[in-house]
N, CA, C, O and the ligand as a Tripos MOL2 file, in Angstrom:
@<TRIPOS>MOLECULE
protein
  301   299    76     0     0
PROTEIN
NO_CHARGES

@<TRIPOS>ATOM
      1 N         101.5360  106.4100   84.3360 N.3       1 MET1
      2 CA        100.3020  105.7150   83.9570 C.3       1 MET1
      3 C          99.6590  106.4250   82.7670 C.2       1 MET1
      4 O         100.0250  107.5500   82.4270 O.2       1 MET1
      5 N          98.6970  105.7490   82.1430 N.am      2 LYS2
      6 CA         97.9960  106.3360   81.0190 C.3       2 LYS2
      7 C          96.9160  107.2850   81.5470 C.2       2 LYS2
      8 O          96.2370  106.9800   82.5280 O.2       2 LYS2
      9 N          96.7670  108.4160   80.9000 N.am      3 CYS3
     10 CA         95.7830  109.4020   81.3290 C.3       3 CYS3
     11 C          94.3640  108.8550   81.1710 C.2       3 CYS3
     12 O          94.0150  108.2930   80.1320 O.2       3 CYS3
     13 N          93.5560  109.0280   82.2160 N.am      4 LEU4
     14 CA         92.1830  108.5240   82.1880 C.3       4 LEU4
     15 C          91.2410  109.4640   81.4420 C.2       4 LEU4
     16 O          90.1420  109.0670   81.0530 O.2       4 LEU4
     17 N          91.6620  110.6850   81.2470 N.am      5 ILE5
     18 CA         90.7800  111.6710   80.6180 C.3       5 ILE5
     19 C          90.8840  111.6060   79.0970 C.2       5 ILE5
     20 O          89.8830  111.4030   78.4100 O.2       5 ILE5
     21 N          92.0760  111.7740   78.5810 N.am      6 CYS6
     22 CA         92.2220  111.7880   77.1220 C.3       6 CYS6
     23 C          92.5840  110.4080   76.5770 C.2       6 CYS6
     24 O          92.4880  110.1560   75.3760 O.2       6 CYS6
     25 N          93.0060  109.5110   77.4880 N.am      7 LYS7
     26 CA         93.3560  108.1380   77.1220 C.3       7 LYS7
     27 C          94.4710  108.0690   76.0760 C.2       7 LYS7
     28 O          94.6240  107.0600   75.3880 O.2       7 LYS7
     29 N          95.2380  109.1360   75.9650 N.am      8 GLN8
     30 CA         96.3190  109.1440   74.9870 C.3       8 GLN8
     31 C          97.6550  109.4420   75.6150 C.2       8 GLN8
     32 O          98.6650  108.8150   75.2980 O.2       8 GLN8
     33 N          97.6480  110.4220   76.5220 N.am      9 GLY9
     34 CA         98.9040  110.8580   77.1020 C.3       9 GLY9
     35 C          99.3680  109.9550   78.2300 C.2       9 GLY9
     36 O          98.5970  109.1660   78.7760 O.2       9 GLY9
     37 N         100.6490  110.0860   78.5680 N.am     10 GLU10
     38 CA        101.2090  109.4350   79.7410 C.3      10 GLU10
     39 C         101.3830  110.5070   80.8040 C.2      10 GLU10
     40 O         101.6740  111.6610   80.4890 O.2      10 GLU10
     41 N         101.2080  110.1280   82.0560 N.am     11 THR11
     42 CA        101.4040  111.1000   83.1260 C.3      11 THR11
     43 C         102.8520  111.0770   83.6060 C.2      11 THR11
     44 O         103.5220  110.0450   83.5890 O.2      11 THR11
     45 N         103.3020  112.2410   84.0290 N.am     12 HIS12
     46 CA        104.6550  112.3700   84.5440 C.3      12 HIS12
     47 C         104.6080  113.1090   85.8680 C.2      12 HIS12
     48 O         103.7630  113.9840   86.0580 O.2      12 HIS12
     49 N         105.5090  112.7700   86.7930 N.am     13 PRO13
     50 CA        105.5330  113.4740   88.0730 C.3      13 PRO13
     51 C         105.8480  114.9470   87.8710 C.2      13 PRO13
     52 O         106.7520  115.3050   87.1150 O.2      13 PRO13
     53 N         105.0920  115.7920   88.5540 N.am     14 GLY14
     54 CA        105.3220  117.2190   88.4430 C.3      14 GLY14
     55 C         104.6660  117.9260   89.6100 C.2      14 GLY14
     56 O         104.3710  117.3190   90.6390 O.2      14 GLY14
     57 N         104.4440  119.2100   89.4370 N.am     15 HIS15
     58 CA        103.8240  119.9870   90.5040 C.3      15 HIS15
     59 C         102.6510  120.7880   89.9590 C.2      15 HIS15
     60 O         102.6830  121.2940   88.8370 O.2      15 HIS15
     61 N         101.6270  120.8880   90.7750 N.am     16 ALA16
     62 CA        100.4160  121.5940   90.3620 C.3      16 ALA16
     63 C         100.0990  122.6990   91.3560 C.2      16 ALA16
     64 O         100.5900  122.7050   92.4850 O.2      16 ALA16
     65 N          99.2690  123.6290   90.9140 N.am     17 THR17
     66 CA         98.7120  124.6410   91.8030 C.3      17 THR17
     67 C          97.2460  124.2950   92.0110 C.2      17 THR17
     68 O          96.4850  124.1400   91.0560 O.2      17 THR17
     69 N          96.8670  124.1770   93.2730 N.am     18 VAL18
     70 CA         95.5080  123.7350   93.5870 C.3      18 VAL18
     71 C          94.7970  124.8100   94.3940 C.2      18 VAL18
     72 O          95.3320  125.3180   95.3800 O.2      18 VAL18
     73 N          93.5990  125.1480   93.9730 N.am     19 THR19
     74 CA         92.7760  126.1150   94.7070 C.3      19 THR19
     75 C          91.6440  125.3840   95.4070 C.2      19 THR19
     76 O          90.9040  124.6200   94.7860 O.2      19 THR19
     77 N          91.5180  125.6230   96.6980 N.am     20 LEU20
     78 CA         90.4380  125.0210   97.4750 C.3      20 LEU20
     79 C          89.5480  126.1110   98.0280 C.2      20 LEU20
     80 O          90.0320  127.1430   98.4950 O.2      20 LEU20
     81 N          88.2630  125.8860   97.9760 N.am     21 GLU21
     82 CA         87.3400  126.8340   98.5940 C.3      21 GLU21
     83 C          86.5530  126.1190   99.6660 C.2      21 GLU21
     84 O          85.9100  125.1010   99.4110 O.2      21 GLU21
     85 N          86.6100  126.6630  100.8700 N.am     22 ARG22
     86 CA         85.8740  126.1130  102.0010 C.3      22 ARG22
     87 C          85.0900  127.2380  102.6290 C.2      22 ARG22
     88 O          85.6760  128.1940  103.1380 O.2      22 ARG22
     89 N          83.7750  127.1440  102.6020 N.am     23 ASP23
     90 CA         82.9510  128.2210  103.1520 C.3      23 ASP23
     91 C          83.4210  129.5450  102.5700 C.2      23 ASP23
     92 O          83.3710  129.7430  101.3560 O.2      23 ASP23
     93 N          83.8830  130.4660  103.4410 N.am     24 SER24
     94 CA         84.2840  131.7860  102.9440 C.3      24 SER24
     95 C          85.7750  131.8520  102.6420 C.2      24 SER24
     96 O          86.2680  132.8930  102.2080 O.2      24 SER24
     97 N          86.4880  130.7790  102.8590 N.am     25 ALA25
     98 CA         87.9390  130.7990  102.6990 C.3      25 ALA25
     99 C          88.3610  130.2730  101.3360 C.2      25 ALA25
    100 O          87.7930  129.3110  100.8190 O.2      25 ALA25
    101 N          89.3700  130.9230  100.7650 N.am     26 THR26
    102 CA         89.9740  130.4540   99.5240 C.3      26 THR26
    103 C          91.4480  130.2130   99.7830 C.2      26 THR26
    104 O          92.1710  131.1220  100.1890 O.2      26 THR26
    105 N          91.8890  129.0000   99.5500 N.am     27 LEU27
    106 CA         93.2850  128.6580   99.7590 C.3      27 LEU27
    107 C          93.9140  128.2090   98.4610 C.2      27 LEU27
    108 O          93.3300  127.4420   97.6960 O.2      27 LEU27
    109 N          95.1190  128.7040   98.2280 N.am     28 VAL28
    110 CA         95.8550  128.2970   97.0440 C.3      28 VAL28
    111 C          97.1260  127.5880   97.5000 C.2      28 VAL28
    112 O          97.9340  128.1430   98.2440 O.2      28 VAL28
    113 N          97.2780  126.3760   97.0470 N.am     29 PHE29
    114 CA         98.4880  125.6050   97.3500 C.3      29 PHE29
    115 C          99.3390  125.5370   96.0940 C.2      29 PHE29
    116 O          98.8700  125.1500   95.0230 O.2      29 PHE29
    117 N         100.6030  125.9220   96.2500 N.am     30 LYS30
    118 CA        101.5240  125.8240   95.1160 C.3      30 LYS30
    119 C         102.4980  124.6810   95.3590 C.2      30 LYS30
    120 O         102.7540  124.2920   96.4980 O.2      30 LYS30
    121 N         103.0280  124.1610   94.2830 N.am     31 GLY31
    122 CA        104.0220  123.0970   94.4100 C.3      31 GLY31
    123 C         103.4500  121.8080   94.9460 C.2      31 GLY31
    124 O         104.1260  121.0690   95.6620 O.2      31 GLY31
    125 N         102.2000  121.5330   94.5990 N.am     32 VAL32
    126 CA        101.5710  120.2920   95.0540 C.3      32 VAL32
    127 C         102.0340  119.1380   94.1710 C.2      32 VAL32
    128 O         101.9020  119.1990   92.9480 O.2      32 VAL32
    129 N         102.5710  118.0940   94.7800 N.am     33 PRO33
    130 CA        103.0270  116.9600   93.9660 C.3      33 PRO33
    131 C         101.8570  116.3300   93.2300 C.2      33 PRO33
    132 O         100.8220  116.0400   93.8300 O.2      33 PRO33
    133 N         102.0200  116.1220   91.9370 N.am     34 ALA34
    134 CA        100.9400  115.5730   91.1160 C.3      34 ALA34
    135 C         101.5340  114.8400   89.9280 C.2      34 ALA34
    136 O         102.6710  115.0840   89.5230 O.2      34 ALA34
    137 N         100.7480  113.9500   89.3890 N.am     35 ASP35
    138 CA        101.1060  113.3380   88.1100 C.3      35 ASP35
    139 C         100.3330  114.0830   87.0370 C.2      35 ASP35
    140 O          99.1100  114.2030   87.1020 O.2      35 ASP35
    141 N         101.0570  114.5750   86.0600 N.am     36 ILE36
    142 CA        100.4360  115.4480   85.0670 C.3      36 ILE36
    143 C         100.5120  114.8160   83.6860 C.2      36 ILE36
    144 O         101.5550  114.3220   83.2590 O.2      36 ILE36
    145 N          99.3780  114.8480   83.0050 N.am     37 CYS37
    146 CA         99.3100  114.2770   81.6540 C.3      37 CYS37
    147 C         100.0790  115.1660   80.6780 C.2      37 CYS37
    148 O          99.8690  116.3780   80.6310 O.2      37 CYS37
    149 N         100.9680  114.5510   79.9020 N.am     38 GLY38
    150 CA        101.7500  115.3040   78.9440 C.3      38 GLY38
    151 C         100.9300  115.7390   77.7400 C.2      38 GLY38
    152 O         101.3580  116.5920   76.9630 O.2      38 GLY38
    153 N          99.7650  115.1570   77.5930 N.am     39 ASN39
    154 CA         98.9280  115.4640   76.4330 C.3      39 ASN39
    155 C          97.8740  116.5280   76.7370 C.2      39 ASN39
    156 O          97.8280  117.5640   76.0750 O.2      39 ASN39
    157 N          97.0260  116.2730   77.7400 N.am     40 CYS40
    158 CA         95.9130  117.2000   78.0020 C.3      40 CYS40
    159 C          96.1380  118.0580   79.2420 C.2      40 CYS40
    160 O          95.3990  119.0150   79.4760 O.2      40 CYS40
    161 N          97.1560  117.7220   80.0410 N.am     41 GLY41
    162 CA         97.4540  118.5510   81.2000 C.3      41 GLY41
    163 C          96.6450  118.2130   82.4430 C.2      41 GLY41
    164 O          96.7350  118.9170   83.4490 O.2      41 GLY41
    165 N          95.8550  117.1420   82.3880 N.am     42 GLU42
    166 CA         95.0960  116.7260   83.5660 C.3      42 GLU42
    167 C          96.0620  116.4240   84.7200 C.2      42 GLU42
    168 O          97.1140  115.8140   84.5300 O.2      42 GLU42
    169 N          95.6700  116.8690   85.9210 N.am     43 GLU43
    170 CA         96.5140  116.6680   87.0910 C.3      43 GLU43
    171 C          95.9160  115.5920   87.9880 C.2      43 GLU43
    172 O          94.7420  115.6520   88.3540 O.2      43 GLU43
    173 N          96.7210  114.6300   88.3300 N.am     44 TYR44
    174 CA         96.2810  113.5620   89.2300 C.3      44 TYR44
    175 C          96.9840  113.7350   90.5610 C.2      44 TYR44
    176 O          98.2070  113.6350   90.6600 O.2      44 TYR44
    177 N          96.1870  113.9940   91.5780 N.am     45 ILE45
    178 CA         96.7540  114.2480   92.8990 C.3      45 ILE45
    179 C          96.3600  113.1060   93.8290 C.2      45 ILE45
    180 O          95.1950  112.7100   93.8860 O.2      45 ILE45
    181 N          97.3340  112.5890   94.5470 N.am     46 GLN46
    182 CA         97.0550  111.4550   95.4240 C.3      46 GLN46
    183 C          96.0920  111.8480   96.5370 C.2      46 GLN46
    184 O          96.0670  112.9900   96.9970 O.2      46 GLN46
    185 N          95.2960  110.8560   96.9570 N.am     47 GLU47
    186 CA         94.3040  111.1050   98.0040 C.3      47 GLU47
    187 C          94.9210  111.6360   99.2790 C.2      47 GLU47
    188 O          94.3630  112.5200   99.9290 O.2      47 GLU47
    189 N          96.0730  111.0970   99.6350 N.am     48 VAL48
    190 CA         96.7140  111.5140  100.8780 C.3      48 VAL48
    191 C          97.1110  112.9890  100.8110 C.2      48 VAL48
    192 O          97.0690  113.7010  101.8140 O.2      48 VAL48
    193 N          97.4950  113.4340   99.6160 N.am     49 VAL49
    194 CA         97.8730  114.8430   99.4260 C.3      49 VAL49
    195 C          96.6330  115.7320   99.5170 C.2      49 VAL49
    196 O          96.6510  116.7850  100.1540 O.2      49 VAL49
    197 N          95.5610  115.2850   98.8690 N.am     50 THR50
    198 CA         94.2980  116.0370   98.9170 C.3      50 THR50
    199 C          93.7960  116.1380  100.3570 C.2      50 THR50
    200 O          93.3630  117.2010  100.8000 O.2      50 THR50
    201 N          93.8600  115.0320  101.0720 N.am     51 ALA51
    202 CA         93.3820  115.0080  102.4600 C.3      51 ALA51
    203 C          94.1630  116.0050  103.3060 C.2      51 ALA51
    204 O          93.6010  116.6870  104.1630 O.2      51 ALA51
    205 N          95.4560  116.0780  103.0540 N.am     52 ARG52
    206 CA         96.2970  116.9870  103.8300 C.3      52 ARG52
    207 C          95.9330  118.4480  103.5370 C.2      52 ARG52
    208 O          95.9010  119.2810  104.4430 O.2      52 ARG52
    209 N          95.6620  118.7430  102.2760 N.am     53 MET53
    210 CA         95.2710  120.1120  101.9170 C.3      53 MET53
    211 C          93.9190  120.4680  102.5340 C.2      53 MET53
    212 O          93.7200  121.5820  103.0170 O.2      53 MET53
    213 N          92.9910  119.5050  102.5120 N.am     54 LEU54
    214 CA         91.6690  119.7630  103.0850 C.3      54 LEU54
    215 C          91.7670  120.0180  104.5800 C.2      54 LEU54
    216 O          91.0710  120.8790  105.1190 O.2      54 LEU54
    217 N          92.6400  119.2600  105.2500 N.am     55 ALA55
    218 CA         92.8180  119.4450  106.6890 C.3      55 ALA55
    219 C          93.3570  120.8430  106.9740 C.2      55 ALA55
    220 O          92.9310  121.4950  107.9280 O.2      55 ALA55
    221 N          94.2990  121.3030  106.1410 N.am     56 GLN56
    222 CA         94.8510  122.6490  106.3190 C.3      56 GLN56
    223 C          93.8060  123.7110  106.0110 C.2      56 GLN56
    224 O          93.7900  124.7770  106.6260 O.2      56 GLN56
    225 N          92.9420  123.4160  105.0620 N.am     57 ALA57
    226 CA         91.8670  124.3520  104.7120 C.3      57 ALA57
    227 C          90.9130  124.5050  105.8940 C.2      57 ALA57
    228 O          90.4980  125.6140  106.2290 O.2      57 ALA57
    229 N          90.5730  123.3830  106.5180 N.am     58 GLU58
    230 CA         89.6780  123.4160  107.6770 C.3      58 GLU58
    231 C          90.2770  124.2730  108.7880 C.2      58 GLU58
    232 O          89.5880  125.0460  109.4530 O.2      58 GLU58
    233 N          91.5880  124.1040  108.9620 N.am     59 GLU59
    234 CA         92.2950  124.8470  110.0050 C.3      59 GLU59
    235 C          92.2100  126.3460  109.7170 C.2      59 GLU59
    236 O          91.9920  127.1450  110.6280 O.2      59 GLU59
    237 N          92.3810  126.7220  108.4560 N.am     60 CYS60
    238 CA         92.3020  128.1340  108.0710 C.3      60 CYS60
    239 C          90.9030  128.6850  108.3140 C.2      60 CYS60
    240 O          90.7440  129.8020  108.8050 O.2      60 CYS60
    241 N          89.8960  127.8970  107.9690 N.am     61 VAL61
    242 CA         88.5170  128.3280  108.1770 C.3      61 VAL61
    243 C          88.2800  128.5750  109.6620 C.2      61 VAL61
    244 O          87.6590  129.5680  110.0430 O.2      61 VAL61
    245 N          88.7760  127.6690  110.4960 N.am     62 SER62
    246 CA         88.5420  127.8060  111.9300 C.3      62 SER62
    247 C          89.2820  129.0100  112.5070 C.2      62 SER62
    248 O          88.9060  129.5260  113.5590 O.2      62 SER62
    249 N          90.3310  129.4560  111.8220 N.am     63 ARG63
    250 CA         91.0650  130.6460  112.2900 C.3      63 ARG63
    251 C          90.5200  131.9270  111.6680 C.2      63 ARG63
    252 O          90.9850  133.0220  111.9810 O.2      63 ARG63
    253 N          89.5290  131.7840  110.7830 N.am     64 GLY64
    254 CA         88.9260  132.9540  110.1750 C.3      64 GLY64
    255 C          89.7100  133.5050  109.0020 C.2      64 GLY64
    256 O          89.4740  134.6340  108.5710 O.2      64 GLY64
    257 N          90.6440  132.7160  108.4790 N.am     65 VAL65
    258 CA         91.4050  133.1470  107.3040 C.3      65 VAL65
    259 C          90.4880  133.1410  106.0880 C.2      65 VAL65
    260 O          89.6950  132.2180  105.9040 O.2      65 VAL65
    261 N          90.6030  134.1850  105.2520 N.am     66 GLN66
    262 CA         89.7440  134.2270  104.0700 C.3      66 GLN66
    263 C          90.4780  133.8610  102.7930 C.2      66 GLN66
    264 O          89.9570  133.1460  101.9380 O.2      66 GLN66
    265 N          91.6940  134.3660  102.6830 N.am     67 VAL67
    266 CA         92.4960  134.0610  101.5030 C.3      67 VAL67
    267 C          93.8950  133.7120  101.9640 C.2      67 VAL67
    268 O          94.4780  134.4080  102.7960 O.2      67 VAL67
    269 N          94.4250  132.6400  101.4240 N.am     68 ASP68
    270 CA         95.7660  132.2370  101.8120 C.3      68 ASP68
    271 C          96.4360  131.5640  100.6240 C.2      68 ASP68
    272 O          95.8430  130.7120   99.9620 O.2      68 ASP68
    273 N          97.6840  131.9560  100.3600 N.am     69 VAL69
    274 CA         98.4730  131.3150   99.3130 C.3      69 VAL69
    275 C          99.7050  130.7440   99.9820 C.2      69 VAL69
    276 O         100.4430  131.4590  100.6610 O.2      69 VAL69
    277 N          99.9200  129.4780   99.7920 N.am     70 ARG70
    278 CA        101.0470  128.8440  100.4740 C.3      70 ARG70
    279 C         101.6610  127.7530   99.5910 C.2      70 ARG70
    280 O         101.0680  127.3040   98.6100 O.2      70 ARG70
    281 N         102.8460  127.3570   99.9730 N.am     71 ARG71
    282 CA        103.4610  126.2210   99.3080 C.3      71 ARG71
    283 C         103.0070  124.9640  100.0360 C.2      71 ARG71
    284 O         102.9190  124.9350  101.2640 O.2      71 ARG71
    285 N         102.7250  123.9460   99.2710 N.am     72 TYR72
    286 CA        102.3590  122.6800   99.8730 C.3      72 TYR72
    287 C         103.5680  122.1200  100.6110 C.2      72 TYR72
    288 O         104.6800  122.0800  100.0830 O.2      72 TYR72
    289 N         103.3190  121.6860  101.8520 N.am     73 GLN73
    290 CA        104.4030  121.0790  102.6100 C.3      73 GLN73
    291 C         104.0060  119.6630  103.0030 C.2      73 GLN73
    292 O         102.9740  119.4400  103.6360 O.2      73 GLN73
    293 N         104.8310  118.7340  102.6220 N.am     74 ALA74
    294 CA        104.5740  117.3400  102.9830 C.3      74 ALA74
    295 C         104.8050  117.1740  104.4770 C.2      74 ALA74
    296 O         105.4800  117.9860  105.1100 O.2      74 ALA74
    297 N         104.2450  116.1250  105.0210 N.am     75 ALA75
    298 CA        104.3470  115.9090  106.4700 C.3      75 ALA75
    299 C         105.8050  115.7400  106.8850 C.2      75 ALA75
    300 O         106.0930  115.5480  108.0660 O.2      75 ALA75
    301 ZN         95.4490  113.3790   79.2470 Zn       76 ZN76
@<TRIPOS>BOND
     1     1     2 1
     2     2     3 1
     3     3     4 2
     4     3     5 am
     5     5     6 1
     6     6     7 1
     7     7     8 2
     8     7     9 am
     9     9    10 1
    10    10    11 1
    11    11    12 2
    12    11    13 am
    13    13    14 1
    14    14    15 1
    15    15    16 2
    16    15    17 am
    17    17    18 1
    18    18    19 1
    19    19    20 2
    20    19    21 am
    21    21    22 1
    22    22    23 1
    23    23    24 2
    24    23    25 am
    25    25    26 1
    26    26    27 1
    27    27    28 2
    28    27    29 am
    29    29    30 1
    30    30    31 1
    31    31    32 2
    32    31    33 am
    33    33    34 1
    34    34    35 1
    35    35    36 2
    36    35    37 am
    37    37    38 1
    38    38    39 1
    39    39    40 2
    40    39    41 am
    41    41    42 1
    42    42    43 1
    43    43    44 2
    44    43    45 am
    45    45    46 1
    46    46    47 1
    47    47    48 2
    48    47    49 am
    49    49    50 1
    50    50    51 1
    51    51    52 2
    52    51    53 am
    53    53    54 1
    54    54    55 1
    55    55    56 2
    56    55    57 am
    57    57    58 1
    58    58    59 1
    59    59    60 2
    60    59    61 am
    61    61    62 1
    62    62    63 1
    63    63    64 2
    64    63    65 am
    65    65    66 1
    66    66    67 1
    67    67    68 2
    68    67    69 am
    69    69    70 1
    70    70    71 1
    71    71    72 2
    72    71    73 am
    73    73    74 1
    74    74    75 1
    75    75    76 2
    76    75    77 am
    77    77    78 1
    78    78    79 1
    79    79    80 2
    80    79    81 am
    81    81    82 1
    82    82    83 1
    83    83    84 2
    84    83    85 am
    85    85    86 1
    86    86    87 1
    87    87    88 2
    88    87    89 am
    89    89    90 1
    90    90    91 1
    91    91    92 2
    92    91    93 am
    93    93    94 1
    94    94    95 1
    95    95    96 2
    96    95    97 am
    97    97    98 1
    98    98    99 1
    99    99   100 2
   100    99   101 am
   101   101   102 1
   102   102   103 1
   103   103   104 2
   104   103   105 am
   105   105   106 1
   106   106   107 1
   107   107   108 2
   108   107   109 am
   109   109   110 1
   110   110   111 1
   111   111   112 2
   112   111   113 am
   113   113   114 1
   114   114   115 1
   115   115   116 2
   116   115   117 am
   117   117   118 1
   118   118   119 1
   119   119   120 2
   120   119   121 am
   121   121   122 1
   122   122   123 1
   123   123   124 2
   124   123   125 am
   125   125   126 1
   126   126   127 1
   127   127   128 2
   128   127   129 am
   129   129   130 1
   130   130   131 1
   131   131   132 2
   132   131   133 am
   133   133   134 1
   134   134   135 1
   135   135   136 2
   136   135   137 am
   137   137   138 1
   138   138   139 1
   139   139   140 2
   140   139   141 am
   141   141   142 1
   142   142   143 1
   143   143   144 2
   144   143   145 am
   145   145   146 1
   146   146   147 1
   147   147   148 2
   148   147   149 am
   149   149   150 1
   150   150   151 1
   151   151   152 2
   152   151   153 am
   153   153   154 1
   154   154   155 1
   155   155   156 2
   156   155   157 am
   157   157   158 1
   158   158   159 1
   159   159   160 2
   160   159   161 am
   161   161   162 1
   162   162   163 1
   163   163   164 2
   164   163   165 am
   165   165   166 1
   166   166   167 1
   167   167   168 2
   168   167   169 am
   169   169   170 1
   170   170   171 1
   171   171   172 2
   172   171   173 am
   173   173   174 1
   174   174   175 1
   175   175   176 2
   176   175   177 am
   177   177   178 1
   178   178   179 1
   179   179   180 2
   180   179   181 am
   181   181   182 1
   182   182   183 1
   183   183   184 2
   184   183   185 am
   185   185   186 1
   186   186   187 1
   187   187   188 2
   188   187   189 am
   189   189   190 1
   190   190   191 1
   191   191   192 2
   192   191   193 am
   193   193   194 1
   194   194   195 1
   195   195   196 2
   196   195   197 am
   197   197   198 1
   198   198   199 1
   199   199   200 2
   200   199   201 am
   201   201   202 1
   202   202   203 1
   203   203   204 2
   204   203   205 am
   205   205   206 1
   206   206   207 1
   207   207   208 2
   208   207   209 am
   209   209   210 1
   210   210   211 1
   211   211   212 2
   212   211   213 am
   213   213   214 1
   214   214   215 1
   215   215   216 2
   216   215   217 am
   217   217   218 1
   218   218   219 1
   219   219   220 2
   220   219   221 am
   221   221   222 1
   222   222   223 1
   223   223   224 2
   224   223   225 am
   225   225   226 1
   226   226   227 1
   227   227   228 2
   228   227   229 am
   229   229   230 1
   230   230   231 1
   231   231   232 2
   232   231   233 am
   233   233   234 1
   234   234   235 1
   235   235   236 2
   236   235   237 am
   237   237   238 1
   238   238   239 1
   239   239   240 2
   240   239   241 am
   241   241   242 1
   242   242   243 1
   243   243   244 2
   244   243   245 am
   245   245   246 1
   246   246   247 1
   247   247   248 2
   248   247   249 am
   249   249   250 1
   250   250   251 1
   251   251   252 2
   252   251   253 am
   253   253   254 1
   254   254   255 1
   255   255   256 2
   256   255   257 am
   257   257   258 1
   258   258   259 1
   259   259   260 2
   260   259   261 am
   261   261   262 1
   262   262   263 1
   263   263   264 2
   264   263   265 am
   265   265   266 1
   266   266   267 1
   267   267   268 2
   268   267   269 am
   269   269   270 1
   270   270   271 1
   271   271   272 2
   272   271   273 am
   273   273   274 1
   274   274   275 1
   275   275   276 2
   276   275   277 am
   277   277   278 1
   278   278   279 1
   279   279   280 2
   280   279   281 am
   281   281   282 1
   282   282   283 1
   283   283   284 2
   284   283   285 am
   285   285   286 1
   286   286   287 1
   287   287   288 2
   288   287   289 am
   289   289   290 1
   290   290   291 1
   291   291   292 2
   292   291   293 am
   293   293   294 1
   294   294   295 1
   295   295   296 2
   296   295   297 am
   297   297   298 1
   298   298   299 1
   299   299   300 2
@<TRIPOS>SUBSTRUCTURE
     1 MET1         2 RESIDUE 1 A MET
     2 LYS2         6 RESIDUE 1 A LYS
     3 CYS3        10 RESIDUE 1 A CYS
     4 LEU4        14 RESIDUE 1 A LEU
     5 ILE5        18 RESIDUE 1 A ILE
     6 CYS6        22 RESIDUE 1 A CYS
     7 LYS7        26 RESIDUE 1 A LYS
     8 GLN8        30 RESIDUE 1 A GLN
     9 GLY9        34 RESIDUE 1 A GLY
    10 GLU10       38 RESIDUE 1 A GLU
    11 THR11       42 RESIDUE 1 A THR
    12 HIS12       46 RESIDUE 1 A HIS
    13 PRO13       50 RESIDUE 1 A PRO
    14 GLY14       54 RESIDUE 1 A GLY
    15 HIS15       58 RESIDUE 1 A HIS
    16 ALA16       62 RESIDUE 1 A ALA
    17 THR17       66 RESIDUE 1 A THR
    18 VAL18       70 RESIDUE 1 A VAL
    19 THR19       74 RESIDUE 1 A THR
    20 LEU20       78 RESIDUE 1 A LEU
    21 GLU21       82 RESIDUE 1 A GLU
    22 ARG22       86 RESIDUE 1 A ARG
    23 ASP23       90 RESIDUE 1 A ASP
    24 SER24       94 RESIDUE 1 A SER
    25 ALA25       98 RESIDUE 1 A ALA
    26 THR26      102 RESIDUE 1 A THR
    27 LEU27      106 RESIDUE 1 A LEU
    28 VAL28      110 RESIDUE 1 A VAL
    29 PHE29      114 RESIDUE 1 A PHE
    30 LYS30      118 RESIDUE 1 A LYS
    31 GLY31      122 RESIDUE 1 A GLY
    32 VAL32      126 RESIDUE 1 A VAL
    33 PRO33      130 RESIDUE 1 A PRO
    34 ALA34      134 RESIDUE 1 A ALA
    35 ASP35      138 RESIDUE 1 A ASP
    36 ILE36      142 RESIDUE 1 A ILE
    37 CYS37      146 RESIDUE 1 A CYS
    38 GLY38      150 RESIDUE 1 A GLY
    39 ASN39      154 RESIDUE 1 A ASN
    40 CYS40      158 RESIDUE 1 A CYS
    41 GLY41      162 RESIDUE 1 A GLY
    42 GLU42      166 RESIDUE 1 A GLU
    43 GLU43      170 RESIDUE 1 A GLU
    44 TYR44      174 RESIDUE 1 A TYR
    45 ILE45      178 RESIDUE 1 A ILE
    46 GLN46      182 RESIDUE 1 A GLN
    47 GLU47      186 RESIDUE 1 A GLU
    48 VAL48      190 RESIDUE 1 A VAL
    49 VAL49      194 RESIDUE 1 A VAL
    50 THR50      198 RESIDUE 1 A THR
    51 ALA51      202 RESIDUE 1 A ALA
    52 ARG52      206 RESIDUE 1 A ARG
    53 MET53      210 RESIDUE 1 A MET
    54 LEU54      214 RESIDUE 1 A LEU
    55 ALA55      218 RESIDUE 1 A ALA
    56 GLN56      222 RESIDUE 1 A GLN
    57 ALA57      226 RESIDUE 1 A ALA
    58 GLU58      230 RESIDUE 1 A GLU
    59 GLU59      234 RESIDUE 1 A GLU
    60 CYS60      238 RESIDUE 1 A CYS
    61 VAL61      242 RESIDUE 1 A VAL
    62 SER62      246 RESIDUE 1 A SER
    63 ARG63      250 RESIDUE 1 A ARG
    64 GLY64      254 RESIDUE 1 A GLY
    65 VAL65      258 RESIDUE 1 A VAL
    66 GLN66      262 RESIDUE 1 A GLN
    67 VAL67      266 RESIDUE 1 A VAL
    68 ASP68      270 RESIDUE 1 A ASP
    69 VAL69      274 RESIDUE 1 A VAL
    70 ARG70      278 RESIDUE 1 A ARG
    71 ARG71      282 RESIDUE 1 A ARG
    72 TYR72      286 RESIDUE 1 A TYR
    73 GLN73      290 RESIDUE 1 A GLN
    74 ALA74      294 RESIDUE 1 A ALA
    75 ALA75      298 RESIDUE 1 A ALA
    76 ZN76       301 GROUP 0 **** ****
């Protein structure tokens, strides 16, 4: 698709690194599937993927984890 930010580049399937902060916890997800703009580098992550990361973040918070770096795992 055409990039919504720069309106010039086309997005291509790739992988992103996403950092989430929830309360006192910081989680880093690597290898997150995303569509990435070839021009400006904007990352488009599907809602279902974001929801899954947020759910995992909540789980970490409830376990008292403060910092966690992990690979994104699809269901
Ligand atoms: Zn762009």
